[in-house]
C-alpha positions, -999 to +999 in steps of 0.1 A: -260+008-028-270-025-045-244-051-051-253-073-080-232-103-093-222-102-129-205-124-154-172-115-170-171-111-208-147-102-235-116-111-215-084-109-235-049-094-230-045-057-238-015-035-246-012+001-234-024+014-268-051-012-274-086-002-288-113-018-268-148-030-278-173-003-285-211-006-281-217+021-308-219+002-341-220+035-361-188+050-345-159+060-367-132+034-361-105+061-367-119+082-338-102+075-305-107+084-269-085+076-239-094+062-205-074+055-173-086+041-139-072+045-104-084+032-071-084+055-040-109+035-020-087+025+009-106-005+023-116-019-011-109-053-026-091-054-060-114-036-085-116-034-123-130-011-149-154-027-174-163-010-207-189-028-229-182-061-211-145-057-217-129-061-183-095-045-177-070-060-153-080-055-116-060-031-095-056-027-058-058+005-036-033+032-047-027+015-081-037+025-116-042+009-150-023+025-179-039+051-202-057+030-228-071+039-262-109+032-267-131+037-297-156+066-296-194+064-291-217+055-263-201+031-239-216+011-210-192+015-181-190-005-149-166-009-120-166-043-103-151-057-071-156-087-048-178-094-018-170-112+014-173-146-003-150-136-032-178-133-057-178-105-082-201-075-075-210-044-094-199-012-076-208+014-102-226+015-136-232+043-161-235+052-198-206+072-211-203+092-243-167+092-257-158+118-283-127+119-304-097+130-284-115+128-250-093+120-220-110+105-189-092+097-156-116+077-134-109+076-096-128+052-073-130+068-039-148+066-006-156+037+017-160+004-001-195-001+013-206+030-006-180+041-032-181+069-057-165+073-091-149+106-100-146+113-137-118+138-144-117+150-180-087+169-192-074+184-224-038+178-236-042+192-272-021+223-268+007+204-250+008+177-277+009+204-305+038+222-289+058+191-283+052+180-319+063+214-333+096+207-350+103+245-354+109+250-317+125+230-290+095+226-267+094+200-239+061+204-221+041+184-196+009+191-177-002+187-140-035+182-124-043+173-088-073+154-073-083+152-036-094+116-029-086+114+009-118+106+027-124+126+058-095+150+053-095+188+052-094+213+023-059+221+012-043+248-009-020+231-035+012+247-046+037+237-073+072+249-077+106+243-091+129+221-071+157+247-071+134+274-057+118+276-022+081+276-013+077+314-017+082+310-055+057+282-059+025+287-079-009+280-062-028+255-085-060+253-066-078+249-032-091+214-031-117+197-008-125+160-009-138+149-044-125+181-061-097+184-086-078+211-104-077+218-141-046+208-161-018+233-161+011+232-185+048+235-175+082+228-189+095+193-181+119+193-152+122+188-115+095+202-092+080+200-057+043+198-047+032+214-015+000+213+006-009+241+029-039+247+052-065+268+034-057+305+035-022+300+049+011+302+033+030+276+054+033+241+038+024+212+060+032+186+033+061+187+010+070+160-016+105+149-024+118+161-058+094+151-087+112+141-118+087+152-144+107+146-176+080+130-199+057+148-223+026+136-205-002+147-181+008+139-145-022+132-123-014+138-086-039+120-063-041+131-026-051+099-008-054+085+027-023+072+044-022+050+075+013+055+087+025+076+117+030+108+097+008+139+098-013+149+080-026+113+072-019+117+035+002+103+007+004+118-028+006+095-058+019+106-091+001+088-120+014+091-155+002+074-187+019+041-179+002+032-146+023+021-116+020+053-095+049+067-077+042+074-040+055+105-023+053+107+015+056+140+033+094+145+035+090+158+071+070+129+083+083+108+112+085+070+112+076+047+141+090+015+156+085-011+183+107-039+195+099-075+203+123-094+225+124-131+213+158-138+229+160-172+247+189-164+270+182-127+280+154-119+304+157-082+299+174-061+273+183-025+267+182-011+231+200+020+217+190+035+183+216+059+170+218+080+138+236+113+129+204+131+139+193+115+172+197+087+197+169+069+214+169+044+243+146+016+252+152+001+286+141-031+305+123-049+276+114-082+291+116-116+275+089-122+249+077-086+255+066-061+229+073-024+234+048+003+224+052+022+191+077+051+194+080+080+169+114+083+153+129+105+126+136+091+092+172+080+088+196+050+090+201+038+126+227+016+142+211-006+168+228-019+200+213-047+221+225-052+256+217-079+282+207-059+312+213-085+339+247-096+325+257-061+315+268-075+282+266-062+247+248-088+226+249-069+193+262-035+182+262-036+144+226-040+135+213-015+109+177-004+105+164+022+080+133+042+086+118+061+057+091+088+060+057+076+073+069+040+078+058+017+106+081-011+116+086-038+142+121-049+151+124-086+162+154-094+183+163-131+183+191-157+184+202-181+157+213-217+163+248-206+173+234-182+199+243-150+179+219-121+185+203-108+154+175-085+143+147-088+118+125-059+107+089-060+095+072-031+078+035-028+086+005-020+064-021-005+087-047+000+059-082-013+068-096-040+045-133-047+039-135-085+042-100-101+044-070-098+067-034-100+057-014-123+080+024-117+082+041-145+102+078-144+110+094-178+118+121-174+145+124-212+152+158-226+141+152-262+154+134-272+121+143-267+085+108-253+077+073-253+091+037-254+079+011-231+095-026-240+092-055-216+099-082-241+107-119-231+108-143-248+133-156-271+105-121-281+092-090-301+101-055-294+090-061-317+060-091-297+048-079-262+059-084-236+032-057-213+045-021-225+050+014-212+050+037-238+035+074-244+042+082-213+061+119-214+068+138-198+097+137-160+096+113-161+066+082-140+066+052-158+054+022-138+041-014-148+032-048-133+033-077-149+052-114-142+054-129-129+087-139-156+111-127-179+138-096-200+134-074-224+153-037-220+144-016-251+141+022-251+135+034-284+121+068-299+110+067-327+084+098-348+081+110-368+051+089-398+062+058-376+063+057-378+101+040-348+115+051-330+147+029-304+164+048-274+177+020-251+186-018-252+187-038-220+196-071-216+212-098-204+187-090-169+176-116-145+161-102-124+132-127-097+129-109-064+133-104-044+101-068-045+091-039-068+092-021-091+118+015-096+125+026-128+142+060-142+155+067-179+160+094-184+186+107-207+213+092-204+248+101-232+273+071-222+295+047-235+268+036-271+269+051-278+235+081-254+239+070-229+213+047-199+211+029-178+185+027-142+196+003-118+178+020-084+179 
């Protein structure tokens, strides 16, 4: 695929029912078509749909623009993203013929290095006519399902009422990657969507209750997920307003790990208790990180004990695990020596060119700290990437480009005097994905502090 830079034209704010620029000078201005764009390319940058040089607002993975009105005729269509330098590139171009009443749902899918655009056309005429019929009390909606999960299997898709079990559900279609079902009309109400292995009648994926109360077409997109649940899928419900609702498998486990940042306890034992289960983690050393452990979704009370002193340090911590979530629990002490916990939720999605840095500050000695990511050709004064004024127990987040960086943690007082708390060796950030870091006290370090990459 060729990536070509382009200029951005015809930029202006648009409402959900705005009519865009059309390249067909002879088109009837009273004729209208409808377009909507969704991104299912997991490692993509933010991308945007462009029609006749009109660029809509860029969206990230698993997000959607609203359903917009567009004038009919022949339209030059493009999807744009960004390259590793942040420059705009063209991902897809095509000529599109829009007729009166056409509805197009565009889905970007596949690896960002070679993406594809799926054009799903659907018809809502009958649904709209029934809902507009004043002689009867109709309340109809439609459902279609698209499979956009790269590398995943073929699934049979079932749809049923929330008050009924799976045996009463209707099979909508059998979908492989890049395929989609036709639109099917139902009464508005509460439903459940199921996925089953092809040819079987046992669901392996079940959504929570779907509140489908609007007279619209609900587009359900099966996409890749990177949490601990199986199968590695999430289903997004996309209506006409954009802002998809995510539905994890209700039977999916979560996962957690624990980092011991306590100053006074060399080893701790952790107990995680809910009404469904209890888990134990023993002998977690000072400044040590445990492995990820699967856990059922629920609310858990967490007890922390000092192993050597046989003392309970905390027994009223609360952690919630939702389906398919991945979390780290940071155990630390505040300035008064009270043991507390902080939870971080991880996003394990790969990214093409950038890395999200999540940095938790567990240093209470200073009001706030600055963290510089310094390239070999930079100093802290010229550093492009910086987290500013990160307070105690605050989580700072930024995105950095791939490359080598030296990390410097600095405190600046009211007189602008700088104090260096930590300086790393050069670190190469080249793995696809994100990084989680914890800044904490460590008397064994030359400056008394350490930045641990989890």
